[in-house]
C-alpha positions as CSV (number, residue, x, y, z in Angstrom):
1,X,14.7,-18.7,-10.6
2,X,18.2,-19.7,-9.9
3,X,20.8,-20.7,-7.3
4,X,23.5,-18.1,-6.5
5,X,26.0,-19.1,-3.8
6,X,23.4,-21.3,-2.1
7,X,20.6,-18.6,-2.2
8,X,17.5,-19.1,-4.3
9,X,16.7,-16.2,-6.5
10,X,13.5,-15.3,-8.4
11,X,13.2,-13.3,-11.6
12,X,9.4,-13.8,-11.9
13,X,7.5,-10.7,-13.2
14,X,5.6,-10.6,-10.0
15,X,8.7,-10.3,-7.8
16,X,8.8,-6.5,-8.1
17,X,5.1,-6.1,-7.5
18,X,5.4,-8.0,-4.2
19,X,8.6,-6.2,-3.2
20,X,6.8,-4.1,-0.6
21,X,6.5,-7.2,1.6
22,X,10.3,-7.3,1.8
23,X,11.0,-3.7,2.8
24,X,13.4,-3.2,5.7
25,X,12.6,-0.7,8.4
26,X,15.1,1.0,10.8
27,X,14.2,1.0,14.4
28,X,13.5,4.5,15.8
29,X,12.4,3.3,19.2
30,X,8.7,3.4,18.2
31,X,7.2,1.1,15.6
32,X,6.5,2.7,12.3
33,X,4.6,1.2,9.4
34,X,4.2,2.0,5.7
35,X,0.8,2.6,4.1
36,X,0.9,1.8,0.4
37,X,-1.7,3.2,-1.9
38,X,-2.6,1.1,-4.9
39,X,-4.4,3.5,-7.3
40,X,-5.6,0.5,-9.4
41,X,-4.5,2.1,-12.7
42,X,-4.9,5.7,-11.6
43,X,-2.2,8.3,-10.9
44,X,0.6,7.6,-8.5
45,X,0.0,8.2,-4.7
46,X,3.1,8.3,-2.5
47,X,3.6,5.8,0.4
48,X,2.9,7.2,3.9
49,X,4.9,6.3,7.0
50,X,3.0,6.4,10.3
51,X,3.6,5.4,13.9
52,X,2.0,2.2,15.2
53,X,-1.6,3.0,16.3
54,X,-1.7,6.3,14.5
55,X,-4.1,7.4,11.8
56,X,-2.8,8.0,8.2
57,X,-3.4,11.3,6.6
58,X,-5.8,11.0,3.6
59,X,-3.8,11.7,0.4
60,X,-5.1,13.8,-2.5
61,X,-7.5,11.9,-4.6
62,X,-5.8,10.1,-7.5
63,X,-7.1,10.5,-11.1
64,X,-8.0,8.1,-13.8
65,X,-9.3,9.0,-17.3
66,X,-12.9,8.2,-17.7
67,X,-13.5,7.3,-14.0
68,X,-14.4,9.0,-10.7
69,X,-12.5,8.2,-7.6
70,X,-14.8,6.5,-5.0
71,X,-12.6,6.0,-2.0
72,X,-9.8,3.9,-0.4
73,X,-10.4,0.3,0.7
74,X,-8.3,-2.1,2.8
75,X,-9.2,-5.1,0.7
76,X,-8.7,-5.9,-3.0
77,X,-12.4,-6.9,-3.3
78,X,-13.2,-3.2,-2.4
79,X,-15.7,-4.2,0.3
80,X,-13.9,-2.7,3.4
81,X,-13.8,1.1,3.1
82,X,-10.9,2.8,5.0
83,X,-12.1,5.6,7.3
84,X,-9.2,8.1,7.6
85,X,-11.0,9.7,10.6
86,X,-11.1,6.6,12.8
87,X,-9.0,3.7,11.3
88,X,-5.5,3.3,12.7
89,X,-2.4,1.5,11.4
90,X,-0.9,-1.4,13.3
91,X,1.1,-3.1,10.5
92,X,2.3,-2.4,6.9
93,X,-0.8,-2.1,4.8
94,X,-2.0,-1.6,1.2
95,X,-5.0,0.5,0.5
96,X,-6.8,0.1,-2.9
97,X,-8.6,2.8,-4.9
98,X,-12.2,2.2,-6.0
99,X,-13.3,3.8,-9.2
100,X,-16.8,4.3,-10.8
101,X,-17.4,5.0,-14.5
């Protein structure tokens, strides 16, 4: 951390991991939100942008050597399964991949 022209800066290793909280969105007249997919060590899954209240399209399943993909969850504890058919987006969210061995 440091002080640059009166602004506090952070160079902690976690700063880049948390960068999605600081994203800036341009106004298009309707609210849009980003859905981030944390593959939990699996292959990369691109971020989706959806209108407020809309459903996000389910991405192709990620892959991870030695594991079987077991779905997307809205919580890091992997207890709240995301239902792409019914769940809607009302803020920027992170979905987490669940894996089974």
